[in-house]
C-alpha positions in Angstrom: -43.7 -145.3 -10.7 -44.8 -142.4 -12.6 -41.5 -142.2 -14.6 -41.7 -145.9 -15.5 -45.3 -145.5 -16.8 -44.2 -142.4 -18.9 -41.4 -144.2 -20.3 -43.6 -147.6 -21.3 -46.2 -145.1 -23.0 -43.5 -143.3 -24.8 -42.3 -146.7 -26.3 -45.8 -148.1 -27.2 -45.9 -145.9 -30.3 -42.7 -146.9 -31.7 -43.5 -150.5 -31.1 -46.9 -149.8 -33.0 -44.9 -148.5 -36.1 -42.6 -151.5 -36.0 -45.7 -153.6 -36.2 -47.3 -151.8 -38.8 -44.2 -152.0 -40.8 -43.9 -155.6 -40.6 -47.4 -156.1 -41.8 -46.8 -153.9 -44.8 -43.7 -155.8 -45.6 -45.5 -159.2 -45.4 -48.3 -157.9 -47.8 -45.7 -156.8 -50.5 -44.9 -160.3 -52.1 -48.4 -161.1 -52.4 -49.0 -157.5 -54.0 -46.1 -158.1 -56.3 -47.5 -161.7 -57.3 -51.1 -160.3 -58.0 -49.5 -157.8 -60.2 -47.9 -160.6 -62.6 -51.0 -162.9 -62.5 -53.8 -160.3 -63.6 -54.0 -157.1 -65.7 -56.2 -154.0 -65.7 -58.1 -151.4 -67.9 -57.9 -147.8 -66.6 -59.4 -144.8 -68.7 -61.7 -141.5 -68.6 -65.2 -141.2 -70.2 -65.7 -137.7 -71.6 -68.0 -135.8 -74.0 -67.1 -134.6 -77.2 -66.0 -131.3 -75.5 -63.4 -133.1 -73.3 -65.7 -132.6 -70.3 -65.9 -135.6 -67.8 -69.0 -137.6 -67.7 -70.4 -138.6 -64.5 -72.9 -141.6 -63.8 -71.8 -143.4 -67.0 -72.3 -147.2 -66.4 -69.2 -149.2 -67.6 -69.1 -153.0 -67.7 -66.4 -155.5 -68.7 -67.4 -159.1 -69.6 -65.4 -162.1 -70.6 -65.2 -165.8 -70.4 -62.1 -165.5 -68.0 -64.4 -164.3 -65.4 -66.2 -166.5 -63.0 -69.7 -165.3 -62.6 -70.9 -162.0 -63.5 -69.6 -159.3 -65.5 -68.0 -156.5 -63.8 -69.4 -153.0 -63.7 -68.7 -149.4 -62.2 -70.4 -146.1 -62.2 -68.0 -143.1 -63.2 -67.6 -140.4 -60.4 -67.2 -136.8 -61.2 -63.7 -137.1 -62.6 -65.3 -139.7 -65.4 -62.5 -142.1 -64.2 -62.8 -146.0 -64.8 -60.5 -148.4 -63.2 -60.7 -152.2 -63.4 -57.5 -153.4 -61.3 -57.4 -156.9 -61.3 -58.6 -158.9 -64.2 -57.8 -162.2 -65.1 -55.9 -163.1 -68.3 -58.3 -163.4 -71.3 -60.3 -161.6 -74.1 -62.5 -158.9 -72.9 -65.6 -156.7 -74.1 -66.0 -153.3 -72.9 -69.6 -151.3 -72.8 -70.0 -147.9 -71.7 -73.9 -146.3 -71.4 -74.9 -143.1 -70.2 -78.4 -141.5 -70.8 -78.6 -138.8 -73.5 -75.5 -140.5 -75.1 -74.7 -143.2 -77.6 -73.6 -146.3 -75.9 -69.9 -147.4 -76.7 -69.0 -151.0 -77.4 -65.7 -152.5 -77.8 -64.6 -156.1 -78.3 -61.4 -158.3 -78.3 -59.4 -156.4 -75.9 -56.9 -158.7 -74.7 -55.6 -158.6 -71.3 -52.3 -160.3 -70.1 -50.7 -160.6 -66.8 -49.0 -157.5 -65.5 -50.5 -155.3 -68.5 -52.5 -151.9 -67.8 -54.6 -150.9 -70.9 -55.7 -147.3 -71.2 -59.0 -146.8 -72.7 -60.0 -142.9 -73.2 -63.6 -143.1 -74.1 -65.7 -140.2 -75.9 -69.2 -140.6 -75.7 -71.5 -138.5 -78.5 -74.9 -137.1 -77.8 -77.6 -139.4 -79.0 -79.6 -138.6 -82.3 -76.8 -138.3 -84.5 -76.1 -141.9 -84.4 -77.5 -145.0 -82.7 -74.5 -146.7 -81.5 -70.7 -146.7 -81.8 -68.9 -150.2 -81.9 -65.1 -150.7 -81.8 -63.8 -153.8 -82.6 -60.0 -154.3 -82.0 -59.2 -150.6 -82.8 -58.2 -149.6 -79.1 -54.5 -149.2 -78.4 -53.0 -152.2 -77.0 -49.7 -150.2 -75.9 -49.4 -150.9 -71.9 -49.9 -147.7 -70.1 -47.7 -148.7 -67.2 -44.7 -150.8 -68.9 -41.5 -149.5 -67.7 -39.2 -151.7 -70.0 -39.0 -153.9 -72.8 -41.4 -157.0 -72.7 -42.4 -160.0 -74.9 -45.4 -161.9 -74.3 -46.6 -165.2 -75.8 -50.4 -165.8 -75.3 -52.5 -169.1 -75.5 -53.1 -168.5 -79.2 -49.6 -168.3 -79.9 -48.7 -171.3 -77.8 -51.6 -173.2 -79.5 -50.4 -172.1 -83.3 -46.8 -171.9 -83.7 -45.1 -175.6 -83.8 -42.5 -175.8 -81.3 -41.5 -178.7 -78.7 -44.4 -179.4 -76.5 -42.5 -180.3 -73.3 -40.8 -177.0 -72.3 -41.5 -173.5 -71.8 -38.1 -172.6 -73.0 -38.7 -172.6 -76.8 -40.6 -169.5 -76.0 -38.2 -167.8 -73.7 -35.5 -168.4 -76.4 -37.6 -166.9 -79.1 -37.9 -163.5 -77.3 -35.8 -160.4 -78.6 -32.6 -159.8 -76.6 -32.6 -163.7 -75.2 -29.8 -165.8 -76.3 -29.4 -169.6 -75.2 -26.0 -170.3 -74.0 -26.3 -173.7 -75.9 -28.2 -173.1 -79.1 -27.8 -176.5 -80.3 -29.1 -177.9 -77.0 -32.6 -179.2 -76.6 -32.0 -179.7 -72.6 -29.8 -177.0 -71.5 -32.1 -174.1 -69.9 -29.5 -171.2 -69.3 -30.1 -168.0 -71.1 -28.5 -164.7 -71.4 -30.4 -161.5 -71.4 -28.8 -158.8 -73.6 -25.5 -160.4 -72.5 -26.3 -160.9 -69.0 -24.9 -163.6 -67.0 -27.0 -166.9 -66.9 -27.2 -166.8 -63.0 -28.6 -163.2 -63.3 -32.4 -164.1 -64.3 -35.3 -164.8 -62.4 -37.9 -167.6 -63.1 -41.7 -167.3 -61.7 -44.6 -169.9 -62.0 -47.5 -167.8 -61.4 -46.0 -165.2 -59.7 -43.9 -167.8 -57.6 -40.1 -167.5 -57.5 -38.8 -170.9 -58.9 -35.1 -169.8 -59.3 -32.4 -171.9 -58.0 -30.6 -169.9 -55.5 -27.2 -171.7 -56.6 -26.8 -171.2 -60.3 -29.7 -169.1 -61.5 -31.5 -171.9 -63.2 -35.3 -172.5 -63.4 -36.1 -175.7 -61.0 -39.7 -175.8 -62.4 -41.0 -176.4 -66.2 -44.6 -176.8 -66.5 -45.4 -178.5 -69.6 -46.8 -176.5 -72.7 -50.4 -178.0 -72.4 -50.6 -176.0 -69.0 -49.2 -173.0 -69.8 -51.7 -169.9 -70.5 -49.2 -167.3 -70.8 -45.1 -166.7 -71.3 -44.1 -163.1 -70.2 -40.2 -162.4 -70.6 -39.2 -159.0 -69.3 -35.8 -158.5 -70.8 -35.2 -154.9 -69.7 -36.7 -152.6 -67.1 -38.1 -155.0 -64.6 -40.0 -153.4 -61.8 -38.4 -152.5 -58.4 -40.4 -155.5 -56.6 -38.3 -158.0 -58.1 -35.1 -157.0 -56.5 -31.5 -156.8 -57.8 -32.1 -158.6 -61.1 -29.6 -157.8 -64.1 -31.0 -160.4 -66.7 -34.6 -161.2 -67.1 -37.8 -161.8 -65.3 -39.7 -164.8 -66.7 -43.0 -165.5 -65.7 -45.1 -168.3 -66.8 -48.8 -168.1 -66.1 -50.7 -171.6 -66.1 -54.1 -172.1 -67.1 -57.1 -170.9 -65.0 -60.7 -171.4 -64.8 -63.3 -169.7 -66.6 -67.1 -169.2 -66.7 -67.4 -172.0 -69.5 -66.9 -175.8 -69.4 -63.8 -176.6 -71.3 -61.6 -179.7 -71.8 -58.6 -180.8 -73.5 -56.4 -184.0 -73.6 -53.4 -185.0 -75.8 -51.3 -188.1 -76.2 -47.9 -188.4 -77.8 -46.0 -191.8 -78.2 -42.7 -192.5 -79.5 -41.5 -195.8 -80.3 -37.8 -197.1 -80.4 -37.8 -197.2 -84.1 -38.4 -193.5 -84.4 -35.4 -193.0 -81.7 -31.8 -192.6 -82.7 -29.7 -194.8 -80.9 -26.2 -194.0 -79.8 -23.1 -196.1 -80.2 -22.4 -198.2 -77.2 -18.8 -198.7 -75.8 -17.6 -201.0 -72.9 -17.2 -199.2 -69.4 -13.7 -200.3 -68.4 -13.5 -202.1 -65.3 -17.5 -202.7 -65.6 -19.8 -205.4 -67.0 -22.3 -202.2 -68.4 -22.0 -200.5 -71.6 -22.3 -196.7 -72.2 -25.4 -195.3 -74.2 -28.8 -194.6 -74.0 -31.5 -196.7 -75.3 -35.3 -196.1 -75.3 -37.9 -198.9 -75.5 -40.8 -196.4 -75.9 -42.2 -193.1 -74.5 -45.5 -192.2 -74.0 -46.9 -189.0 -72.8 -50.4 -188.2 -72.0 -51.7 -185.0 -70.6 -55.1 -183.4 -69.6 -54.8 -179.9 -68.7 -58.6 -179.0 -67.9 
């Protein structure tokens, strides 16, 4: 009985480690998805001599934040970090007694981006305030490869077909359509990769067909907030990907009430009619005929 009790107790730690490992593995896909849907701002607050400033009040505000702005107080290292910011345009404010306030506007945060902001505060008395607008670096601090990003402003201003996300995917550097003249074929190659070696995600969820590697979900352009194409250097969380990783992020809520609607109609007179041919052994004819086409969308 004593030996049995010892053996049971010796197996318990191994079982605990196994359960812990299973728990961590279950959380990994959620963490990977969150990385593609939100962005981050990191940085360090220092004085003009390069010394870290402790106790600085840092605040980020945006219409993409539902509720109040996010704020923090810098520790002894002067570090600032906002790890999970929804996609949008942000304003950064830094204040500390005896120092000139820092203000920066129009910081664009995309899905999966990490922007670094090294902030230097000056002693008050020389100038009253420091205002920065669009002068900060837009280079991602933790971007491992070659990525193309189309934001909501690009989608709204550049004329393309409004029925598919693939017009934006095809426009990315390094991406080649396998059928350039086709408006319906969605297979692509990234820097010469096979068309079945890509991965397509909608809001971080894998929608790639396991049989041939094509996308099995195509949200309308009116519903898209951002299109990301990672052509080279995809993170390890995406697995053995030899082609591109495409992540389409749909529109989310904000702290403002916004509404948009669109209507598209195409009568038969504006639709090209193909030549119809009789089908041998049948009373039907080949060809395609459209009486009318109507499409109404209301994204938010």
